[in-house]
N, C-alpha and C positions, 0 to 999 in steps of 0.2 A: 727620251724627254719625260715619258711617265715616271720612270724611276726617280729622276731628279726632282720632279714635282711632288711626288708623294713623300720622299725623304725630307724635303724642305718644308712641306706644309703639315705633314702628320707625324713624322719621326720614323726611325728605322724599323720599329716593330710593326708598322703597317705595310712594309714591303716584304714579299715572300722571300724565302732563302734562295729559291730558284725562280726565274721569271715564269709567269704563267703562260703555257702554250695550250691552245684548244684545237683539237682534230676536228675536221669536217664530219658532218653527219653522213650516214650511209647513203641517204638519197640526195645528198647536195650535189649539184652539178658544177659548183665553183665558178659559176659564170659572172658573179658580181663580188667585188670586194666589199668588206664591211664598211660601214660609215663611221669614220673616226673624226674627232676635232683636230683641226691643223695647229692650233696653238693652245696648249693647256693653260698658258698664262692668262687666258681670257675666260675665266669662269663665268657662269650665267649672271651672277650679280654684277659683274663689271659691264657686260654688254646689255643689260636689261633696258636701259634707257634708249637704245638704238633699235630695238626689235618690237614687233607687234606682240600682243598676248600669245597668239598661236605659234609665232616663230620662237618666242621665248621658250614656251613649253617644249617644242620639238628640240631645240638646242640643248635645253637642260636635260632631257631624257638621253640624248646621244652623249653628251659631255659627261654626266654621272655614270652612265652604264659603262663607258669605255674606261674611265678612271677606276671604277670598281672592278673590272675584269682583270686589272693588273695589281690589285692589292692583296694582302694577305687575308685568309678566310677567318670568319667569325668563330670564336671559341665559346662554347657554352656547355652547361652540364645539366642532365636531367635530375630533377629534384622531386621527391615525394615528402610531403609533410603530413604527420599524423597529429590530428587534435583530439585530445582526450576530454570529453565532457561527461562527467558522472561515469556511467557504465557504457557509454557509447563512444566509438571512435570514428572520426571523420577524416577523410583522406583527400588531399589536393595534390595533383601533379603538374608538373610544368617544367619550365626551362629557366636557368639563371645564366645571364650572360657574363661570361669572364673577361672576354675581349671583343670589342665591337667589329674589328676588322673592316672588311669592305662595306659593312652596312652604316659605317660613319658617313659614307657618301651616298650609297644607294639605299634609301629608306624603303623603297617599294619591294626590295627583296625580302622583307619580313612578311611572313604569312599572316593572314588575318586571324588564323585559329591558333596562332602561338600564344601560350599562356606563360607570361613572364611572372615569376614569383619573386617577392622581395627578400632581401637577406634577413633571415631569422636565426635565433640561437635556440639550441635544445633547452627545453624547460621554460622558455619565455612565455609569460602569460598574454594571451590575445583577447582583446575585448572586441565582440562582433558589433558591426555597425548596424546591419540589418540582416533579416533572414527571409529567403524566399523558397517556397515550396514549388518546384517545377517538375511536371510530369512529362516523360519522354516516351515516344513511340518509335519503333523501327521504321525508317524511311526508305522508300525505293530509291534506286539511283535517280539523280536529277537527269533531265532531258539535256541534250547536247545544245550549247550555244555554238555560234560560229567558230569562236576561238577553240572551244573544247573538241569540235569535230576535226578542225585542222590539226590539232595536237595528236589526235588518235591516228589520223592519216599519216602524220609524220612517223609516229612510233611503229605503225604497221608497215612502213615502207611503201604506201600507196600514193601513186601520183608525184607530183613535183611542186615546189612553191609556185611555179608559174601556172599550174593547172587547178590549184585548189579553188580560186574564185570562180572559174568556169564550171567546176563540178557542182559547187553549191548553187550557182545560178541555174544550172540545168534541172536539179531536183526541185527547185522552187517553180521554175516555168512549167515543168510537166506535172505539177500538182501532186508530186509524190509526198511532199511535206508542206506544212504551213508554218510561218513564222509568227510566234506570239510571245510578247514580252522577252524578245531576244533569244527564244528557244525554238527549236524545230519539233513540230509535232507531226507524226506520220498520218496520212490520210487514209481513208478505205482503199483508194486506188493504189497508193504506196505499199499497203499491206498485201494487196492482190498481186502486184507486180513482183514483189519479194518472194511470195509463195511460189508463183509460177516459175520464176528463174531458179530458185533453189531446188525445185522439183525436177526440172528438166535440164538444167545446166549446172549440176552440183559441182562438177569438177572445175568450172570456170568461175563460179560465183563465190569466191572465198579469198580471204586476204592473202594467203600463201601463193595462189596463182597470180595474183595481181603483182605482188612484190617480185615474183620470179620473172614475169613478163618485163617488168621495169629494168631489171638486171639484164635481160637479154637485149633490151633496146640500147642499154648503156654499152654492151659489148659490141653491138653492131656500129654504134657511133664511134667506138675506140678502135674499130677495125679488127677486133679479135673474134668476131663471128660473122657469119654471112646472113643476110636477111632471108634469102631463099630457103635456107635450112630451117630457120626459125618458123617462118610462115608455113612451110610444109609440115612440120611437126605438129603445129597448131591446128591446121585444117584437117588433118587425118582424123582426129577425134572429134573436133567441133562439128563437121559435116554430118556425122552420124547422129549427133544429138540434136542439131537443128532439124533434121528430117523427122525425127520423133516428135519434136516439139510442135512442128507445123501441123501435124495430124492430131494434136491434143485437143480436148474439148474446151470450148471457149468458156472463159469465166464471166458470169454475169453478176454485176454488182447489184445487190438488193437495194432498192430505193428506200431511203431513210425518211420516215414520215416526220413532218414538222409540227403537227398538231394545229395546223392553220387551215381553214377552209377556203377554197377558191371563191373569190367574190363574183366571179362570172357564172360558174356552174354548180357550185356547192361541193364539188369533190375535194378530197384531201390534197393539200399542196406538199410536194416532196422535194428533198434536197437533190439537186443536180450538180455536177461538176463540169465547168466550162473552161475556156482558155484562161480566164481571169479569176478562177476560184468557184466557190460554191454559189449557187442561186437557187431560187424557189421556182418550181414549175408544177403545173397542174397534172395530177396523176391521170386525167382523162384524155391525155394526149393520144392520137392527134385531133380528136373532137373538139378539144378545147386547147389553144395554145397560149394561155396565160402564163406569163412568167414575171418574176419579181426579184429584185436584188435584195440581198440579206443586209440590213442595216442594223447598227447597234447605237441606241441613243445615249448621248452623254448627260442629257438633262440640262444642258447649258444652252442659253439663247445666243444666237450669232450676234457678235458685236457690230457687225457691218450692216446687216439689213434689219436687225432687231425684230424679225417676224418669224424666223424659222429656228429650229434646233440644230445644233452641231451634232453630226453623225460620225461614227467610227467607220471608216471605209479602208479599202485596200488598193494599193497601186498594182500596176501590171506586174511588178517583180515580187509582189506579196507583202510589201511592206506596209504596215498600218500607218494611216494618217487621219486627220480629222477635217471634215468639210461641211459646208452649210447644206442643210436639207433642201434649200431653194435652188440648188445648182440646176441649170446654168444661168439662172437670172441673178444670182449671187455667187461670186467665185471665191469666197473666203476659205482658206485652207490654212492648216498648220500641223506640224509634225508631232508636237508634244501634246499630251492629254490635257484638254482644258478642264478647268474647275470652276464652279459657280462662285467666283470671287473676283473682286477688282483690285488693282494694284492701288495702294494707298497714296502713292506718289504721283503717278500719272493717269490713273483711272482705266488703264487697259486691263484686258482679260488676263487672269493669272492662269498659269500652266502648272502641271505636276510631273515630276520625274521619279520613277520607282526603281531603287537599286536592287542588286541581287540579294542583299541581305534583308530586304523588306523595308528598308527605311525609305522615306518619302521626302522629296525637297520641293517646296513651292517656290516659284519665281515668276516674274512678269514676262508675258509673252512679247511685249514691245522691246525689240533689240536696241532702241534708241533711249529706253529708260534709264534714269541715272542710277537705278539700282542694279543694272546689268554691268559686268566688267567691260571697260572701254578698250576698244582695239586702237592701237596707235596708228595714225594716218600714214599712208604709204608716201614715200619720197618720190620726187620726180624721177630720180634715177631708177627705182623700182618700177614705176609707171612705164618707162621707156623699155625696160626688159620684158 
């Protein structure tokens, strides 16, 4: 079906000489089939009027990805252009697309940092439109996002797709990391735990051991190995290291000063780590038991009670949200960061979304505002289901 559709719609050059066949990843358990469209004759634009906005986005993603997976590869060439300006030579490097291939359908496959150069001829005079002087500094590796961390787990053969969500949930709940701007930032507790484990359990706290254990579990499931032998081999060495670790010196995390004085006794307030993240506590404990939650003001007045500010808060799972300072008397909350502007159409509070590339997008926080994309109403059949 895919071959016939590609040949009819795009032409024979868009179909590979041999059908594309993809092998399973090393850590895939093959418990689930891939999601495929049942009728390629129903492209997204044909069924758009029958689906809600979210349904259409999901169907488009599945339809495009499947079709692209059966198409010919993109062909491109790496090009370097040298511009001669007086005694100076400027160089630009990038790609020139010779044949679009599967990117004719799956536009998301193009990388954001691809530099597509126009077709030029040798000796052609180029008139600069503008000139910008940009200074670059060497940047450290970026912190892991959830998607980036899962990608590394896959590459290292750690865990299974069914365990990734639970793993991330665990490191958040135990306060080993904090989530900020969709990135994971290790806490002092996280650093201390890693230092202790790598010191006393070096053999087990490494990616090779974890991947090896995953293989052993697969062999047990397939009946090619016995769990007794695997457990016995593991505990022989683990028991010795566990005994050594139990007698190790306890790690005391140094309290971090906040620069804030306790309003009850005048001593320094320090940062403490609780079940729901950091909070402020008096350093004069137990004589003074004053504690305070850590709040970050947005400088935006609550649109519901109009008497308190909206503060940045954290949920039990570490996700940042924004709520009224007057809680519980005012229960206003929102997920997106509020800004001190009102919607010109409905007068509601405006919000801001910041993307990975630093770009910002302002939008109305009112989901019913006519400036927001409308979701198609559910049918009676959908409601029954």
